[in-house]
ZADO-1210 file (C-alpha; in nm, 4 decimals, padded with zeros to 6 digits):
<atoms>
<atom x="01.2093" y="-04.0240" z="10.7918" code="MET" pos="1"/>
<atom x="01.0697" y="-04.2686" z="10.5399" code="LYS" pos="2"/>
<atom x="00.7613" y="-04.3054" z="10.7453" code="THR" pos="3"/>
<atom x="00.7183" y="-03.9278" z="10.7543" code="ASP" pos="4"/>
<atom x="00.7432" y="-03.9027" z="10.3729" code="LEU" pos="5"/>
<atom x="00.4863" y="-04.1705" z="10.3173" code="GLU" pos="6"/>
<atom x="00.2543" y="-03.9911" z="10.5546" code="GLY" pos="7"/>
<atom x="00.2972" y="-03.6635" z="10.3688" code="LEU" pos="8"/>
<atom x="00.2251" y="-03.8266" z="10.0313" code="GLU" pos="9"/>
<atom x="-00.0861" y="-03.9873" z="10.1661" code="LYS" pos="10"/>
<atom x="-00.2005" y="-03.6556" z="10.3069" code="LEU" pos="11"/>
<atom x="-00.1352" y="-03.4864" z="09.9676" code="TYR" pos="12"/>
<atom x="-00.3418" y="-03.7429" z="09.7769" code="ARG" pos="13"/>
<atom x="-00.6276" y="-03.7123" z="10.0196" code="GLU" pos="14"/>
<atom x="-00.6180" y="-03.3341" z="09.9886" code="THR" pos="15"/>
<atom x="-00.6301" y="-03.3576" z="09.6053" code="GLN" pos="16"/>
<atom x="-00.9259" y="-03.5917" z="09.6131" code="GLU" pos="17"/>
<atom x="-01.1142" y="-03.3609" z="09.8452" code="ARG" pos="18"/>
<atom x="-01.0395" y="-03.0633" z="09.6162" code="LEU" pos="19"/>
<atom x="-01.1743" y="-03.2475" z="09.3114" code="VAL" pos="20"/>
<atom x="-01.4870" y="-03.3443" z="09.4990" code="GLN" pos="21"/>
<atom x="-01.5418" y="-02.9845" z="09.6076" code="LEU" pos="22"/>
<atom x="-01.5027" y="-02.8519" z="09.2482" code="GLU" pos="23"/>
<atom x="-01.7385" y="-03.1129" z="09.1081" code="ALA" pos="24"/>
<atom x="-01.9956" y="-03.0380" z="09.3700" code="GLY" pos="25"/>
<atom x="-01.9864" y="-02.6567" z="09.3327" code="GLN" pos="26"/>
<atom x="-01.9897" y="-02.6557" z="08.9433" code="GLN" pos="27"/>
<atom x="-02.3615" y="-02.7183" z="08.9348" code="GLU" pos="28"/>
<atom x="-02.4184" y="-02.3889" z="09.1175" code="ASN" pos="29"/>
<atom x="-02.2535" y="-02.1781" z="08.8322" code="TYR" pos="30"/>
<atom x="-02.4315" y="-02.0853" z="08.4964" code="PRO" pos="31"/>
<atom x="-02.3256" y="-02.3042" z="08.1987" code="GLN" pos="32"/>
<atom x="-02.1987" y="-02.1320" z="07.8726" code="ALA" pos="33"/>
<atom x="-02.0641" y="-02.2688" z="07.5370" code="ALA" pos="34"/>
<atom x="-01.8073" y="-02.0750" z="07.3252" code="ILE" pos="35"/>
<atom x="-01.9338" y="-02.0538" z="06.9648" code="ILE" pos="36"/>
<atom x="-01.6495" y="-01.8415" z="06.8194" code="SER" pos="37"/>
<atom x="-01.3637" y="-01.6573" z="06.9660" code="ARG" pos="38"/>
<atom x="-01.3664" y="-01.2807" z="06.9744" code="ALA" pos="39"/>
<atom x="-01.1856" y="-01.1040" z="06.6823" code="HIS" pos="40"/>
<atom x="-01.1557" y="-00.7569" z="06.5290" code="GLU" pos="41"/>
<atom x="-01.4089" y="-00.6877" z="06.2483" code="SER" pos="42"/>
<atom x="-01.2896" y="-00.5144" z="05.9271" code="PHE" pos="43"/>
<atom x="-01.6316" y="-00.4104" z="05.7944" code="LYS" pos="44"/>
<atom x="-01.9285" y="-00.2582" z="05.9682" code="PRO" pos="45"/>
<atom x="-02.2392" y="-00.4594" z="06.0239" code="ILE" pos="46"/>
<atom x="-02.4489" y="-00.1845" z="05.8702" code="ARG" pos="47"/>
<atom x="-02.5067" y="00.0232" z="05.6661" code="PRO" pos="48"/>
<atom x="-02.3991" y="-00.1609" z="05.3459" code="TYR" pos="49"/>
<atom x="-02.1905" y="00.1043" z="05.1759" code="TYR" pos="50"/>
<atom x="-02.1190" y="-00.0900" z="04.8520" code="SER" pos="51"/>
<atom x="-02.4825" y="-00.1772" z="04.7923" code="ARG" pos="52"/>
<atom x="-02.5959" y="00.1777" z="04.8643" code="ASP" pos="53"/>
<atom x="-02.3279" y="00.3203" z="04.6290" code="ALA" pos="54"/>
<atom x="-02.4460" y="00.0969" z="04.3405" code="LEU" pos="55"/>
<atom x="-02.8062" y="00.1970" z="04.4006" code="ILE" pos="56"/>
<atom x="-02.7121" y="00.5664" z="04.3974" code="ILE" pos="57"/>
<atom x="-02.5036" y="00.5259" z="04.0776" code="LEU" pos="58"/>
<atom x="-02.7813" y="00.3435" z="03.8921" code="ALA" pos="59"/>
<atom x="-03.0346" y="00.6000" z="04.0037" code="GLY" pos="60"/>
<atom x="-02.8109" y="00.8861" z="03.8874" code="SER" pos="61"/>
<atom x="-02.7685" y="00.7329" z="03.5406" code="VAL" pos="62"/>
<atom x="-03.1419" y="00.6760" z="03.5024" code="ILE" pos="63"/>
<atom x="-03.2170" y="01.0282" z="03.6214" code="LEU" pos="64"/>
<atom x="-02.9608" y="01.1763" z="03.3789" code="ALA" pos="65"/>
<atom x="-03.1071" y="00.9863" z="03.0825" code="LEU" pos="66"/>
<atom x="-03.4565" y="01.0900" z="03.1815" code="LEU" pos="67"/>
<atom x="-03.3463" y="01.4546" z="03.2084" code="THR" pos="68"/>
<atom x="-03.1844" y="01.4479" z="02.8642" code="VAL" pos="69"/>
<atom x="-03.4937" y="01.2887" z="02.7104" code="TRP" pos="70"/>
<atom x="-03.7252" y="01.5477" z="02.8677" code="ILE" pos="71"/>
<atom x="-03.4982" y="01.8356" z="02.7589" code="ALA" pos="72"/>
<atom x="-03.4818" y="01.7021" z="02.4030" code="ASP" pos="73"/>
<atom x="-03.8584" y="01.6553" z="02.3936" code="TYR" pos="74"/>
<atom x="-03.9270" y="02.0076" z="02.5179" code="LEU" pos="75"/>
<atom x="-03.6743" y="02.1797" z="02.2890" code="THR" pos="76"/>
<atom x="-03.7369" y="01.9759" z="01.9730" code="ARG" pos="77"/>
<atom x="-03.7954" y="02.1855" z="01.6643" code="LYS" pos="78"/>
<atom x="-04.0431" y="02.0780" z="01.3991" code="PRO" pos="79"/>
<atom x="-03.8816" y="01.9354" z="01.0861" code="ASP" pos="80"/>
<atom x="-03.8645" y="02.1913" z="00.8133" code="SER" pos="81"/>
<atom x="-04.0281" y="02.0755" z="00.4957" code="LYS" pos="82"/>
<atom x="-03.8049" y="02.0398" z="00.1964" code="ALA" pos="83"/>
<atom x="-03.8300" y="02.3398" z="-00.0232" code="ALA" pos="84"/>
<atom x="-03.9809" y="02.2660" z="-00.3611" code="PHE" pos="85"/>
<atom x="-03.8623" y="02.4995" z="-00.6292" code="ALA" pos="86"/>
<atom x="-04.0518" y="02.5202" z="-00.9522" code="LEU" pos="87"/>
<atom x="-03.8329" y="02.5401" z="-01.2565" code="PRO" pos="88"/>
<atom x="-03.8268" y="02.8751" z="-01.4196" code="GLU" pos="89"/>
<atom x="-04.0387" y="02.9037" z="-01.7295" code="ILE" pos="90"/>
<atom x="-03.9039" y="03.1389" z="-01.9905" code="HIS" pos="91"/>
<atom x="-04.1180" y="03.2761" z="-02.2669" code="ILE" pos="92"/>
<atom x="-03.9118" y="03.3752" z="-02.5635" code="TYR" pos="93"/>
<atom x="-04.0217" y="03.6217" z="-02.8242" code="ASN" pos="94"/>
<atom x="-04.0231" y="03.5113" z="-03.1880" code="PRO" pos="95"/>
<atom x="-03.6816" y="03.6639" z="-03.2495" code="ALA" pos="96"/>
<atom x="-03.5304" y="03.4721" z="-02.9613" code="ALA" pos="97"/>
<atom x="-03.6975" y="03.1541" z="-03.0833" code="LYS" pos="98"/>
<atom x="-03.5305" y="03.1946" z="-03.4199" code="GLU" pos="99"/>
<atom x="-03.1968" y="03.2330" z="-03.2446" code="MET" pos="100"/>
<atom x="-03.2572" y="02.9045" z="-03.0616" code="LEU" pos="101"/>
<atom x="-03.3257" y="02.7275" z="-03.3913" code="ASP" pos="102"/>
<atom x="-03.0063" y="02.8687" z="-03.5402" code="TYR" pos="103"/>
<atom x="-02.7446" y="02.5905" z="-03.5591" code="PRO" pos="104"/>
<atom x="-02.4575" y="02.6459" z="-03.3206" code="GLN" pos="105"/>
<atom x="-02.1025" y="02.5797" z="-03.4444" code="PRO" pos="106"/>
<atom x="-01.9422" y="02.2710" z="-03.2984" code="ALA" pos="107"/>
<atom x="-01.6856" y="02.3381" z="-03.0310" code="ALA" pos="108"/>
<atom x="-01.3316" y="02.2761" z="-03.1438" code="LYS" pos="109"/>
<atom x="-01.1709" y="02.0070" z="-02.9301" code="PRO" pos="110"/>
<atom x="-00.8723" y="02.1148" z="-02.7280" code="ILE" pos="111"/>
<atom x="-00.5589" y="01.9450" z="-02.8456" code="GLU" pos="112"/>
<atom x="-00.3767" y="01.7702" z="-02.5652" code="GLN" pos="113"/>
<atom x="00.0004" y="01.7489" z="-02.5979" code="PRO" pos="114"/>
<atom x="00.1407" y="01.4005" z="-02.6049" code="HIS" pos="115"/>
<atom x="00.3266" y="01.3084" z="-02.2914" code="ASN" pos="116"/>
<atom x="00.5462" y="01.0084" z="-02.3385" code="PHE" pos="117"/>
<atom x="00.6924" y="01.0223" z="-01.9861" code="ALA" pos="118"/>
<atom x="00.6396" y="00.7273" z="-01.7607" code="LEU" pos="119"/>
<atom x="00.3839" y="00.8775" z="-01.5235" code="SER" pos="120"/>
<atom x="00.2560" y="00.5681" z="-01.3468" code="SER" pos="121"/>
<atom x="00.3559" y="00.2015" z="-01.3163" code="PRO" pos="122"/>
<atom x="-00.0079" y="00.1035" z="-01.3701" code="GLU" pos="123"/>
<atom x="00.0732" y="00.0065" z="-01.7271" code="LEU" pos="124"/>
<atom x="00.0533" y="-00.3206" z="-01.9088" code="ARG" pos="125"/>
<atom x="00.3508" y="-00.5437" z="-01.8393" code="GLU" pos="126"/>
<atom x="00.4476" y="-00.7422" z="-02.1468" code="LEU" pos="127"/>
<atom x="00.5968" y="-01.0865" z="-02.1068" code="SER" pos="128"/>
<atom x="00.9099" y="-01.2004" z="-02.2863" code="GLY" pos="129"/>
<atom x="00.7027" y="-01.4035" z="-02.5332" code="HIS" pos="130"/>
<atom x="00.4815" y="-01.1045" z="-02.6150" code="GLN" pos="131"/>
<atom x="00.7851" y="-00.8827" z="-02.6705" code="LEU" pos="132"/>
<atom x="00.9427" y="-01.1412" z="-02.9035" code="ARG" pos="133"/>
<atom x="00.6169" y="-01.1631" z="-03.0986" code="THR" pos="134"/>
<atom x="00.6128" y="-00.7849" z="-03.1294" code="LEU" pos="135"/>
<atom x="00.9743" y="-00.7760" z="-03.2458" code="LEU" pos="136"/>
<atom x="00.9168" y="-01.0398" z="-03.5147" code="LYS" pos="137"/>
<atom x="00.6515" y="-00.8320" z="-03.6949" code="VAL" pos="138"/>
<atom x="00.8334" y="-00.4982" z="-03.6558" code="SER" pos="139"/>
<atom x="01.0417" y="-00.3262" z="-03.9197" code="ASN" pos="140"/>
<atom x="01.3963" y="-00.2088" z="-03.8569" code="LEU" pos="141"/>
<atom x="01.2949" y="00.1245" z="-03.7022" code="LYS" pos="142"/>
<atom x="01.0449" y="-00.0358" z="-03.4672" code="ALA" pos="143"/>
<atom x="01.2953" y="-00.3052" z="-03.3668" code="LYS" pos="144"/>
<atom x="01.5587" y="-00.0447" z="-03.2866" code="GLN" pos="145"/>
<atom x="01.3040" y="00.1557" z="-03.0874" code="LEU" pos="146"/>
<atom x="01.1929" y="-00.1486" z="-02.8865" code="ILE" pos="147"/>
<atom x="01.5575" y="-00.2377" z="-02.8252" code="GLY" pos="148"/>
<atom x="01.6239" y="00.1128" z="-02.6916" code="CYS" pos="149"/>
<atom x="01.3166" y="00.1005" z="-02.4667" code="LEU" pos="150"/>
<atom x="01.4298" y="-00.2372" z="-02.3324" code="LEU" pos="151"/>
<atom x="01.7682" y="-00.0836" z="-02.2529" code="SER" pos="152"/>
<atom x="01.6383" y="00.1968" z="-02.0298" code="GLY" pos="153"/>
<atom x="01.5801" y="00.4820" z="-02.2770" code="LEU" pos="154"/>
<atom x="01.2608" y="00.6839" z="-02.2968" code="THR" pos="155"/>
<atom x="01.0812" y="00.7462" z="-02.6253" code="LEU" pos="156"/>
<atom x="01.2146" y="01.1019" z="-02.6408" code="GLU" pos="157"/>
<atom x="01.5705" y="00.9880" z="-02.5656" code="GLU" pos="158"/>
<atom x="01.5506" y="00.7198" z="-02.8351" code="ALA" pos="159"/>
<atom x="01.4102" y="00.9700" z="-03.0857" code="ALA" pos="160"/>
<atom x="01.6985" y="01.2111" z="-03.0174" code="ALA" pos="161"/>
<atom x="01.9647" y="00.9399" z="-03.0458" code="LEU" pos="162"/>
<atom x="02.2426" y="01.0112" z="-03.2957" code="LYS" pos="163"/>
<atom x="02.5532" y="00.8338" z="-03.4161" code="LYS" pos="164"/>
<atom x="02.7864" y="01.0276" z="-03.1870" code="GLN" pos="165"/>
<atom x="02.5923" y="00.8989" z="-02.8860" code="HIS" pos="166"/>
<atom x="02.6663" y="00.5341" z="-02.9697" code="ILE" pos="167"/>
<atom x="02.9942" y="00.3666" z="-02.8758" code="ASP" pos="168"/>
<atom x="02.9855" y="00.0588" z="-03.0981" code="SER" pos="169"/>
<atom x="03.3253" y="-00.0633" z="-02.9819" code="GLU" pos="170"/>
<atom x="03.2202" y="-00.0916" z="-02.6176" code="HIS" pos="171"/>
<atom x="02.8443" y="-00.1443" z="-02.6806" code="ALA" pos="172"/>
<atom x="02.7472" y="00.1677" z="-02.4884" code="LEU" pos="173"/>
<atom x="02.4994" y="00.4489" z="-02.5416" code="VAL" pos="174"/>
<atom x="02.5642" y="00.7931" z="-02.3947" code="ASN" pos="175"/>
<atom x="02.2418" y="00.9694" z="-02.2986" code="ILE" pos="176"/>
<atom x="02.2363" y="01.3464" z="-02.2625" code="GLY" pos="177"/>
<atom x="01.9650" y="01.5857" z="-02.1569" code="GLY" pos="178"/>
<atom x="01.8155" y="01.6042" z="-01.8097" code="ALA" pos="179"/>
<atom x="01.9174" y="01.2484" z="-01.7120" code="SER" pos="180"/>
<atom x="02.2780" y="01.2071" z="-01.8209" code="VAL" pos="181"/>
<atom x="02.3900" y="00.8450" z="-01.8024" code="ARG" pos="182"/>
<atom x="02.5682" y="00.5705" z="-01.9945" code="THR" pos="183"/>
<atom x="02.3825" y="00.2498" z="-02.0747" code="LEU" pos="184"/>
<atom x="02.5046" y="-00.0857" z="-02.1958" code="ALA" pos="185"/>
<atom x="02.3228" y="-00.2237" z="-02.4995" code="ILE" pos="186"/>
<atom x="02.2782" y="-00.5864" z="-02.5939" code="SER" pos="187"/>
<atom x="02.4568" y="-00.7518" z="-02.8846" code="HIS" pos="188"/>
<atom x="02.1277" y="-00.7841" z="-03.0732" code="SER" pos="189"/>
<atom x="02.0580" y="-00.4104" z="-03.0518" code="LEU" pos="190"/>
<atom x="02.4151" y="-00.3413" z="-03.1584" code="GLN" pos="191"/>
<atom x="02.3648" y="-00.5552" z="-03.4714" code="LEU" pos="192"/>
<atom x="02.0347" y="-00.3808" z="-03.5452" code="LEU" pos="193"/>
<atom x="02.2058" y="-00.0412" z="-03.5283" code="LEU" pos="194"/>
<atom x="02.4834" y="-00.1627" z="-03.7590" code="GLN" pos="195"/>
<atom x="02.2213" y="-00.2372" z="-04.0252" code="LYS" pos="196"/>
<atom x="02.1566" y="00.1359" z="-04.0542" code="SER" pos="197"/>
<atom x="02.5209" y="00.2434" z="-04.0437" code="GLY" pos="198"/>
<atom x="02.5863" y="00.2229" z="-03.6704" code="GLY" pos="199"/>
<atom x="02.3145" y="00.4722" z="-03.5820" code="HIS" pos="200"/>
<atom x="01.9336" y="00.4652" z="-03.5568" code="PRO" pos="201"/>
<atom x="01.7350" y="00.4442" z="-03.8791" code="ALA" pos="202"/>
<atom x="01.5763" y="00.7829" z="-03.8149" code="TRP" pos="203"/>
<atom x="01.6943" y="01.1404" z="-03.8024" code="GLU" pos="204"/>
<atom x="01.7335" y="01.2652" z="-03.4483" code="GLY" pos="205"/>
<atom x="01.6911" y="01.6284" z="-03.5569" code="ASP" pos="206"/>
<atom x="01.3368" y="01.5723" z="-03.6819" code="ASN" pos="207"/>
<atom x="01.1003" y="01.7288" z="-03.4217" code="PRO" pos="208"/>
<atom x="00.8142" y="01.4949" z="-03.5152" code="SER" pos="209"/>
<atom x="01.0170" y="01.1745" z="-03.5030" code="ILE" pos="210"/>
<atom x="00.8797" y="01.0800" z="-03.1603" code="ALA" pos="211"/>
<atom x="00.5235" y="01.0792" z="-03.2963" code="ASP" pos="212"/>
<atom x="00.6332" y="00.8801" z="-03.6004" code="GLU" pos="213"/>
<atom x="00.8047" y="00.6188" z="-03.3858" code="LEU" pos="214"/>
<atom x="00.4986" y="00.5913" z="-03.1610" code="ALA" pos="215"/>
<atom x="00.2843" y="00.5374" z="-03.4722" code="ALA" pos="216"/>
<atom x="00.5220" y="00.2676" z="-03.6004" code="LEU" pos="217"/>
<atom x="00.5004" y="00.0951" z="-03.2653" code="LEU" pos="218"/>
<atom x="00.1199" y="00.1100" z="-03.2729" code="ALA" pos="219"/>
<atom x="00.1154" y="-00.0498" z="-03.6192" code="CYS" pos="220"/>
<atom x="00.3486" y="-00.3261" z="-03.5026" code="ALA" pos="221"/>
<atom x="00.1222" y="-00.3910" z="-03.2026" code="ALA" pos="222"/>
<atom x="-00.1770" y="-00.4340" z="-03.4346" code="ILE" pos="223"/>
<atom x="00.0163" y="-00.6606" z="-03.6738" code="ASP" pos="224"/>
<atom x="00.1388" y="-00.8790" z="-03.3862" code="SER" pos="225"/>
<atom x="-00.2100" y="-01.0109" z="-03.3131" code="GLY" pos="226"/>
<atom x="-00.1667" y="-00.9577" z="-02.9400" code="LEU" pos="227"/>
<atom x="-00.4748" y="-00.8774" z="-02.7348" code="THR" pos="228"/>
<atom x="-00.5535" y="-00.5127" z="-02.6590" code="ASN" pos="229"/>
<atom x="-00.2925" y="-00.3663" z="-02.8954" code="PRO" pos="230"/>
<atom x="-00.3829" y="-00.0135" z="-02.7847" code="GLU" pos="231"/>
<atom x="-00.2165" y="-00.0926" z="-02.4507" code="GLU" pos="232"/>
<atom x="00.1153" y="-00.1755" z="-02.6195" code="ILE" pos="233"/>
<atom x="00.2898" y="00.1601" z="-02.6060" code="THR" pos="234"/>
<atom x="00.6417" y="00.2862" z="-02.5527" code="ALA" pos="235"/>
<atom x="00.5604" y="00.3466" z="-02.1866" code="ASP" pos="236"/>
<atom x="00.4320" y="-00.0102" z="-02.1489" code="ALA" pos="237"/>
<atom x="00.7481" y="-00.1579" z="-02.3042" code="ILE" pos="238"/>
<atom x="00.9730" y="00.0571" z="-02.0860" code="ARG" pos="239"/>
<atom x="00.7625" y="-00.0324" z="-01.7815" code="HIS" pos="240"/>
<atom x="00.8090" y="-00.4016" z="-01.8650" code="SER" pos="241"/>
<atom x="01.1865" y="-00.3508" z="-01.8668" code="TYR" pos="242"/>
<atom x="01.1810" y="-00.1651" z="-01.5330" code="ILE" pos="243"/>
<atom x="00.9675" y="-00.4392" z="-01.3774" code="ALA" pos="244"/>
<atom x="01.2162" y="-00.6973" z="-01.5122" code="TYR" pos="245"/>
<atom x="01.5030" y="-00.5189" z="-01.3355" code="LEU" pos="246"/>
<atom x="01.3189" y="-00.4737" z="-01.0053" code="VAL" pos="247"/>
<atom x="01.2015" y="-00.8364" z="-00.9973" code="ARG" pos="248"/>
<atom x="01.5683" y="-00.9386" z="-00.9942" code="GLN" pos="249"/>
<atom x="01.6092" y="-00.7477" z="-00.6678" code="GLY" pos="250"/>
<atom x="01.7684" y="-00.4286" z="-00.8003" code="LEU" pos="251"/>
<atom x="01.7787" y="-00.1607" z="-00.5339" code="ARG" pos="252"/>
<atom x="01.5287" y="00.1142" z="-00.6093" code="LEU" pos="253"/>
<atom x="01.7924" y="00.3709" z="-00.5173" code="SER" pos="254"/>
<atom x="01.9993" y="00.2555" z="-00.8180" code="GLU" pos="255"/>
<atom x="01.7094" y="00.2219" z="-01.0624" code="LEU" pos="256"/>
<atom x="01.7430" y="00.5788" z="-01.1890" code="GLU" pos="257"/>
<atom x="02.1014" y="00.5038" z="-01.2968" code="LEU" pos="258"/>
<atom x="01.9419" y="00.3013" z="-01.5776" code="ILE" pos="259"/>
<atom x="01.6017" y="00.4583" z="-01.6352" code="THR" pos="260"/>
<atom x="01.6835" y="00.8210" z="-01.5658" code="GLY" pos="261"/>
<atom x="01.4729" y="01.0415" z="-01.3424" code="TYR" pos="262"/>
<atom x="01.1496" y="00.8936" z="-01.2083" code="LEU" pos="263"/>
<atom x="00.8981" y="01.0810" z="-00.9987" code="GLU" pos="264"/>
<atom x="00.9214" y="00.9790" z="-00.6305" code="PRO" pos="265"/>
<atom x="00.5670" y="00.8387" z="-00.6299" code="ALA" pos="266"/>
<atom x="00.6378" y="00.6303" z="-00.9416" code="VAL" pos="267"/>
<atom x="00.9694" y="00.5092" z="-00.8031" code="LEU" pos="268"/>
<atom x="00.8104" y="00.4098" z="-00.4710" code="ALA" pos="269"/>
<atom x="00.5284" y="00.2233" z="-00.6450" code="SER" pos="270"/>
<atom x="00.7790" y="-00.0226" z="-00.7935" code="TYR" pos="271"/>
<atom x="00.8439" y="-00.1652" z="-00.4475" code="ARG" pos="272"/>
<atom x="00.5556" y="-00.4061" z="-00.5104" code="SER" pos="273"/>
<atom x="00.7715" y="-00.5739" z="-00.7782" code="TYR" pos="274"/>
<atom x="01.0737" y="-00.6060" z="-00.5501" code="SER" pos="275"/>
<atom x="01.1291" y="-00.9552" z="-00.4004" code="PRO" pos="276"/>
<atom x="01.1463" y="-00.9974" z="-00.0202" code="PRO" pos="277"/>
<atom x="01.5233" y="-00.9992" z="00.0068" code="GLN" pos="278"/>
<atom x="01.8153" y="-00.7640" z="00.0415" code="GLN" pos="279"/>
<atom x="01.8539" y="-00.5319" z="-00.2564" code="GLY" pos="280"/>
<atom x="02.1169" y="-00.6054" z="-00.5210" code="ARG" pos="281"/>
<atom x="02.3417" y="-00.3694" z="-00.7116" code="GLY" pos="282"/>
<atom x="02.3530" y="-00.3080" z="-01.0860" code="ILE" pos="283"/>
<atom x="02.6564" y="-00.5333" z="-01.1249" code="ASP" pos="284"/>
<atom x="02.4697" y="-00.8221" z="-00.9591" code="ASP" pos="285"/>
<atom x="02.1756" y="-00.8444" z="-01.2009" code="ILE" pos="286"/>
<atom x="02.1231" y="-00.9128" z="-01.5707" code="GLU" pos="287"/>
<atom x="02.0681" y="-00.5828" z="-01.7515" code="LEU" pos="288"/>
<atom x="01.9784" y="-00.7250" z="-02.0944" code="HIS" pos="289"/>
<atom x="01.6138" y="-00.8227" z="-02.1348" code="HIS" pos="290"/>
<atom x="01.5599" y="-01.1853" z="-02.2471" code="PRO" pos="291"/>
<atom x="01.3509" y="-01.0656" z="-02.5434" code="ALA" pos="292"/>
<atom x="01.6654" y="-00.9093" z="-02.6936" code="LEU" pos="293"/>
<atom x="01.8591" y="-01.2351" z="-02.6663" code="ILE" pos="294"/>
<atom x="01.7057" y="-01.3963" z="-02.9752" code="ASP" pos="295"/>
<atom x="01.9013" y="-01.5035" z="-03.2869" code="PRO" pos="296"/>
<atom x="01.5995" y="-01.4330" z="-03.5105" code="GLU" pos="297"/>
<atom x="01.5836" y="-01.0718" z="-03.3910" code="LEU" pos="298"/>
<atom x="01.8572" y="-00.9536" z="-03.6262" code="THR" pos="299"/>
<atom x="01.7038" y="-01.1131" z="-03.9363" code="ASN" pos="300"/>
<atom x="01.6322" y="-00.8787" z="-04.2228" code="ALA" pos="301"/>
<atom x="01.3104" y="-00.6851" z="-04.1898" code="SER" pos="302"/>
</atoms>
């Protein structure tokens, strides 16, 4: 059996060798070919080039549209109309009319504007503490009391209408009536100034012209103080300085009218530029008395 197996293996090897020789000999009779790339499915056509053709069509359409608009504008353009030149009218007056022209015309009477002492805009001069002290030093008793009232939250009209029954000397309070009813705390210096005239202002609150008189006194004090631009030192400017002092401390604008009385919404909103970038504070958390009123020399005799 071993001999038979060896014979079969030998026969198999001989058969393989003959097969290889036959394949090598017949290969020269077949055409030779080299594979450059394997076949695969194409995702874009060879031609036409759709993207290129679309860009060409788009560019041509834009150029054609511009050319059409230019031609239409050129064909429908109207000639510019010349500016009309009007000759001034020439009037020939008869001698009687000429005499009327030479007749002197009476001067027009100026229209009297009523004084408005309301705080209409925060675009007023803001006086510093030093400037207010300088103004107080040269003021008489009436002017000092007026400035003290303005630096406590009163308006000029409210200060002019102030009477003895409105002042609570025991508790250092002032009761304001009218359209903006409120109670204000006054400083010790203002309290001493009011005591010099009997615990009430040194003017008569029933006098209808007292507001103008107080404004004139304040104007004289501004001139005597030697401060620059004294015409800008008014009751509104002093009151504005006090409001700015309160807002700079962080007082909430919603509580400002509790001290100043009614303010127009636009005026009230404009004071936000004076408010510091922090959470608003209440009335009890700030100093209500202006530093200019905390001066021992303020209560000296005037």
